[in-house]
A tleap script that builds the chain and sets N, CA, C and O, in Angstrom:
source leaprc.protein.ff14SB
mol = sequence {
  NMET LEU PHE ILE ILE TYR LEU VAL LEU GLY
  TYR TRP ALA ALA GLY GLN THR ILE PHE LYS
  ASN LYS VAL ILE ILE SER PHE ARG PHE GLY
  GLY ALA PHE LEU TYR ARG LEU ILE ALA ALA
  CYS PHE LEU GLY TRP ILE LEU ILE PRO VAL
  ALA ILE ILE LYS MET LEU PHE PHE HIE CASN
}
set mol.1.N position { 10.544 10.917 -7.757 }
set mol.1.CA position { 10.996 9.538 -8.402 }
set mol.1.C position { 11.413 8.404 -7.477 }
set mol.1.O position { 11.123 7.218 -7.639 }
set mol.2.N position { 12.072 8.881 -6.565 }
set mol.2.CA position { 12.868 8.031 -5.321 }
set mol.2.C position { 11.742 7.573 -4.471 }
set mol.2.O position { 11.580 6.411 -4.101 }
set mol.3.N position { 10.997 8.556 -4.200 }
set mol.3.CA position { 9.556 8.117 -3.322 }
set mol.3.C position { 9.123 6.838 -3.809 }
set mol.3.O position { 9.156 5.869 -3.052 }
set mol.4.N position { 8.607 6.702 -5.322 }
set mol.4.CA position { 8.166 5.412 -6.141 }
set mol.4.C position { 8.799 4.292 -6.008 }
set mol.4.O position { 8.271 3.180 -6.034 }
set mol.5.N position { 10.662 4.671 -5.769 }
set mol.5.CA position { 11.068 3.130 -6.028 }
set mol.5.C position { 11.371 3.055 -4.545 }
set mol.5.O position { 11.798 1.937 -4.259 }
set mol.6.N position { 11.292 3.863 -3.520 }
set mol.6.CA position { 11.113 3.383 -2.037 }
set mol.6.C position { 9.791 2.448 -1.674 }
set mol.6.O position { 9.844 1.508 -0.882 }
set mol.7.N position { 8.636 2.849 -2.362 }
set mol.7.CA position { 7.585 2.171 -2.027 }
set mol.7.C position { 7.397 1.006 -2.773 }
set mol.7.O position { 6.627 0.216 -2.227 }
set mol.8.N position { 7.937 0.581 -4.045 }
set mol.8.CA position { 8.324 -0.709 -4.894 }
set mol.8.C position { 8.772 -1.394 -3.989 }
set mol.8.O position { 8.155 -2.379 -3.586 }
set mol.9.N position { 10.332 -0.892 -3.310 }
set mol.9.CA position { 11.115 -2.303 -2.622 }
set mol.9.C position { 10.437 -2.630 -1.361 }
set mol.9.O position { 10.247 -3.798 -1.020 }
set mol.10.N position { 9.906 -1.168 -0.352 }
set mol.10.CA position { 9.429 -1.728 0.475 }
set mol.10.C position { 7.840 -2.243 0.540 }
set mol.10.O position { 7.444 -2.878 1.517 }
set mol.11.N position { 7.093 -1.965 -0.418 }
set mol.11.CA position { 5.933 -3.043 -0.925 }
set mol.11.C position { 6.597 -4.920 -0.980 }
set mol.11.O position { 6.212 -5.909 -0.356 }
set mol.12.N position { 7.498 -4.780 -1.819 }
set mol.12.CA position { 8.147 -6.287 -1.839 }
set mol.12.C position { 8.850 -6.775 -0.659 }
set mol.12.O position { 8.843 -7.999 -0.533 }
set mol.13.N position { 9.507 -6.040 0.309 }
set mol.13.CA position { 10.113 -6.509 1.600 }
set mol.13.C position { 8.972 -6.551 2.235 }
set mol.13.O position { 8.994 -7.347 3.174 }
set mol.14.N position { 7.865 -5.934 2.065 }
set mol.14.CA position { 6.689 -6.619 3.258 }
set mol.14.C position { 5.943 -7.665 2.792 }
set mol.14.O position { 4.876 -7.995 3.308 }
set mol.15.N position { 6.403 -8.170 1.912 }
set mol.15.CA position { 6.023 -9.434 1.392 }
set mol.15.C position { 6.559 -10.190 1.563 }
set mol.15.O position { 6.098 -11.331 1.568 }
set mol.16.N position { 8.338 -9.783 1.882 }
set mol.16.CA position { 9.021 -10.952 2.245 }
set mol.16.C position { 9.160 -11.001 3.495 }
set mol.16.O position { 9.908 -11.917 3.838 }
set mol.17.N position { 8.516 -10.053 4.789 }
set mol.17.CA position { 8.745 -9.950 5.931 }
set mol.17.C position { 7.352 -10.108 6.335 }
set mol.17.O position { 6.785 -11.200 6.302 }
set mol.18.N position { 6.893 -9.212 6.649 }
set mol.18.CA position { 6.069 -8.917 7.663 }
set mol.18.C position { 4.968 -10.043 6.698 }
set mol.18.O position { 4.721 -10.951 7.491 }
set mol.19.N position { 4.421 -10.266 5.701 }
set mol.19.CA position { 2.771 -10.987 5.124 }
set mol.19.C position { 3.418 -11.950 4.710 }
set mol.19.O position { 2.518 -12.748 4.450 }
set mol.20.N position { 4.677 -12.606 4.382 }
set mol.20.CA position { 5.078 -13.852 4.530 }
set mol.20.C position { 4.385 -15.161 4.923 }
set mol.20.O position { 4.533 -15.618 6.056 }
set mol.21.N position { 3.427 -15.933 3.748 }
set mol.21.CA position { 2.831 -17.106 4.575 }
set mol.21.C position { 1.783 -16.706 5.123 }
set mol.21.O position { 1.115 -17.389 5.900 }
set mol.22.N position { 1.490 -15.383 4.725 }
set mol.22.CA position { -0.108 -15.404 5.571 }
set mol.22.C position { -0.969 -15.036 4.898 }
set mol.22.O position { -0.500 -14.143 4.191 }
set mol.23.N position { -2.035 -15.195 4.669 }
set mol.23.CA position { -3.276 -14.600 4.012 }
set mol.23.C position { -4.024 -13.484 4.527 }
set mol.23.O position { -4.297 -13.320 5.716 }
set mol.24.N position { -4.388 -12.621 3.444 }
set mol.24.CA position { -5.114 -11.327 4.036 }
set mol.24.C position { -6.805 -11.124 3.518 }
set mol.24.O position { -7.091 -10.999 2.327 }
set mol.25.N position { -7.430 -11.121 4.189 }
set mol.25.CA position { -8.435 -10.737 3.458 }
set mol.25.C position { -8.824 -9.423 4.207 }
set mol.25.O position { -8.776 -8.853 5.297 }
set mol.26.N position { -9.341 -9.289 2.603 }
set mol.26.CA position { -10.129 -7.970 3.261 }
set mol.26.C position { -11.813 -7.653 2.077 }
set mol.26.O position { -12.047 -7.837 0.882 }
set mol.27.N position { -12.542 -7.167 3.141 }
set mol.27.CA position { -13.875 -6.907 1.948 }
set mol.27.C position { -13.949 -5.689 1.301 }
set mol.27.O position { -15.011 -5.561 0.693 }
set mol.28.N position { -13.274 -4.845 1.226 }
set mol.28.CA position { -13.085 -3.391 0.230 }
set mol.28.C position { -11.864 -3.772 -0.781 }
set mol.28.O position { -10.738 -4.181 -0.500 }
set mol.29.N position { -12.526 -3.471 -2.201 }
set mol.29.CA position { -11.535 -3.227 -3.007 }
set mol.29.C position { -10.532 -2.502 -3.124 }
set mol.29.O position { -10.469 -1.287 -3.310 }
set mol.30.N position { -9.417 -3.561 -2.966 }
set mol.30.CA position { -8.056 -2.921 -2.716 }
set mol.30.C position { -7.591 -2.590 -1.677 }
set mol.30.O position { -6.691 -1.787 -1.433 }
set mol.31.N position { -8.273 -3.281 -0.951 }
set mol.31.CA position { -7.951 -2.762 1.333 }
set mol.31.C position { -6.761 -3.962 1.508 }
set mol.31.O position { -5.888 -3.803 2.361 }
set mol.32.N position { -6.777 -5.011 0.762 }
set mol.32.CA position { -5.273 -6.017 0.855 }
set mol.32.C position { -4.219 -4.827 0.573 }
set mol.32.O position { -3.610 -4.253 1.477 }
set mol.33.N position { -4.090 -4.549 -0.732 }
set mol.33.CA position { -3.016 -4.108 -1.319 }
set mol.33.C position { -2.564 -2.380 -0.686 }
set mol.33.O position { -1.402 -1.981 -0.624 }
set mol.34.N position { -3.754 -1.585 -0.283 }
set mol.34.CA position { -3.311 -0.803 0.761 }
set mol.34.C position { -2.563 -1.054 1.755 }
set mol.34.O position { -1.397 -0.663 1.803 }
set mol.35.N position { -3.285 -1.927 2.933 }
set mol.35.CA position { -2.847 -2.372 4.054 }
set mol.35.C position { -1.156 -2.904 3.629 }
set mol.35.O position { -0.234 -2.748 4.429 }
set mol.36.N position { -1.008 -3.383 2.596 }
set mol.36.CA position { 0.455 -3.782 2.279 }
set mol.36.C position { 1.433 -2.475 1.780 }
set mol.36.O position { 2.636 -2.352 2.013 }
set mol.37.N position { 0.603 -1.588 1.066 }
set mol.37.CA position { 1.288 -0.390 1.015 }
set mol.37.C position { 1.811 0.395 2.391 }
set mol.37.O position { 2.961 0.717 2.690 }
set mol.38.N position { 0.679 0.571 3.057 }
set mol.38.CA position { 0.662 1.526 3.994 }
set mol.38.C position { 1.989 0.871 4.840 }
set mol.38.O position { 2.916 1.638 5.095 }
set mol.39.N position { 2.058 -0.266 5.185 }
set mol.39.CA position { 3.176 -0.886 6.030 }
set mol.39.C position { 4.538 -0.575 5.298 }
set mol.39.O position { 5.575 -0.367 5.928 }
set mol.40.N position { 4.463 -0.560 3.980 }
set mol.40.CA position { 5.818 -0.642 3.220 }
set mol.40.C position { 5.941 1.285 3.330 }
set mol.40.O position { 6.964 1.902 3.626 }
set mol.41.N position { 4.899 1.751 3.074 }
set mol.41.CA position { 5.273 3.047 3.498 }
set mol.41.C position { 6.158 3.805 4.724 }
set mol.41.O position { 7.171 4.505 4.744 }
set mol.42.N position { 4.914 3.109 6.062 }
set mol.42.CA position { 5.907 3.728 7.548 }
set mol.42.C position { 7.200 2.021 7.492 }
set mol.42.O position { 8.299 2.026 8.047 }
set mol.43.N position { 6.944 1.474 7.136 }
set mol.43.CA position { 8.559 0.271 7.887 }
set mol.43.C position { 8.882 0.066 7.081 }
set mol.43.O position { 8.964 -1.162 7.062 }
set mol.44.N position { 9.374 0.660 5.710 }
set mol.44.CA position { 10.274 -0.131 4.440 }
set mol.44.C position { 11.464 0.551 4.755 }
set mol.44.O position { 12.421 0.064 4.154 }
set mol.45.N position { 11.853 1.842 5.738 }
set mol.45.CA position { 13.198 2.138 6.404 }
set mol.45.C position { 13.748 0.742 6.932 }
set mol.45.O position { 14.927 0.671 6.584 }
set mol.46.N position { 13.400 -0.297 7.573 }
set mol.46.CA position { 13.718 -1.120 8.400 }
set mol.46.C position { 13.437 -2.821 7.315 }
set mol.46.O position { 14.261 -3.709 7.092 }
set mol.47.N position { 12.324 -2.742 6.966 }
set mol.47.CA position { 11.776 -3.794 5.727 }
set mol.47.C position { 12.891 -4.177 4.877 }
set mol.47.O position { 13.325 -5.328 4.899 }
set mol.48.N position { 13.434 -3.170 4.043 }
set mol.48.CA position { 13.872 -3.395 3.095 }
set mol.48.C position { 15.327 -3.901 3.362 }
set mol.48.O position { 15.649 -4.732 2.513 }
set mol.49.N position { 16.618 -3.570 4.582 }
set mol.49.CA position { 17.468 -4.157 4.770 }
set mol.49.C position { 17.073 -5.474 5.157 }
set mol.49.O position { 17.877 -6.374 4.919 }
set mol.50.N position { 15.987 -5.762 5.710 }
set mol.50.CA position { 15.918 -7.080 6.507 }
set mol.50.C position { 15.522 -7.808 5.378 }
set mol.50.O position { 16.007 -8.933 5.500 }
set mol.51.N position { 14.728 -7.703 4.091 }
set mol.51.CA position { 14.622 -8.748 3.360 }
set mol.51.C position { 15.674 -8.812 2.814 }
set mol.51.O position { 15.967 -9.949 2.443 }
set mol.52.N position { 16.494 -7.922 2.573 }
set mol.52.CA position { 17.532 -8.031 1.212 }
set mol.52.C position { 18.810 -9.350 2.170 }
set mol.52.O position { 19.584 -10.201 1.731 }
set mol.53.N position { 18.428 -8.863 3.670 }
set mol.53.CA position { 19.357 -9.797 4.443 }
set mol.53.C position { 18.904 -11.410 4.308 }
set mol.53.O position { 19.635 -12.316 3.907 }
set mol.54.N position { 17.597 -11.525 4.718 }
set mol.54.CA position { 16.979 -12.717 4.294 }
set mol.54.C position { 17.184 -13.312 3.133 }
set mol.54.O position { 17.656 -14.448 3.183 }
set mol.55.N position { 16.937 -12.813 2.023 }
set mol.55.CA position { 17.200 -13.476 0.289 }
set mol.55.C position { 18.437 -13.420 0.243 }
set mol.55.O position { 18.776 -14.045 -0.761 }
set mol.56.N position { 19.584 -12.899 0.929 }
set mol.56.CA position { 20.932 -13.259 0.905 }
set mol.56.C position { 21.645 -14.768 1.466 }
set mol.56.O position { 22.271 -15.624 0.841 }
set mol.57.N position { 21.211 -14.667 3.078 }
set mol.57.CA position { 21.477 -15.602 3.715 }
set mol.57.C position { 20.791 -16.226 3.819 }
set mol.57.O position { 21.431 -17.222 4.157 }
set mol.58.N position { 19.227 -16.662 3.784 }
set mol.58.CA position { 18.188 -17.472 3.976 }
set mol.58.C position { 17.499 -18.381 2.593 }
set mol.58.O position { 16.420 -18.936 2.798 }
set mol.59.N position { 18.000 -18.481 1.519 }
set mol.59.CA position { 17.381 -19.628 0.483 }
set mol.59.C position { 15.702 -19.610 0.559 }
set mol.59.O position { 15.191 -19.642 -0.560 }
set mol.60.N position { 15.146 -19.584 1.217 }
set mol.60.CA position { 13.661 -19.810 1.176 }
set mol.60.C position { 12.762 -19.754 0.492 }
set mol.60.O position { 11.646 -20.056 0.914 }
savepdb mol mol.pdb
quit
């Protein structure tokens, strides 16, 4: 259950940090989703706090 919450928060954080203002093109079905999900899985531990800090201090 905690891993699912971690993935959801990491997916959101990846969208707010790494993939903000970027267009991802994938020729496979679900490829862009999996790319972002893998980034969330491996980098979520750092992306989640960074995204929260960006949300609190930079209202863009």
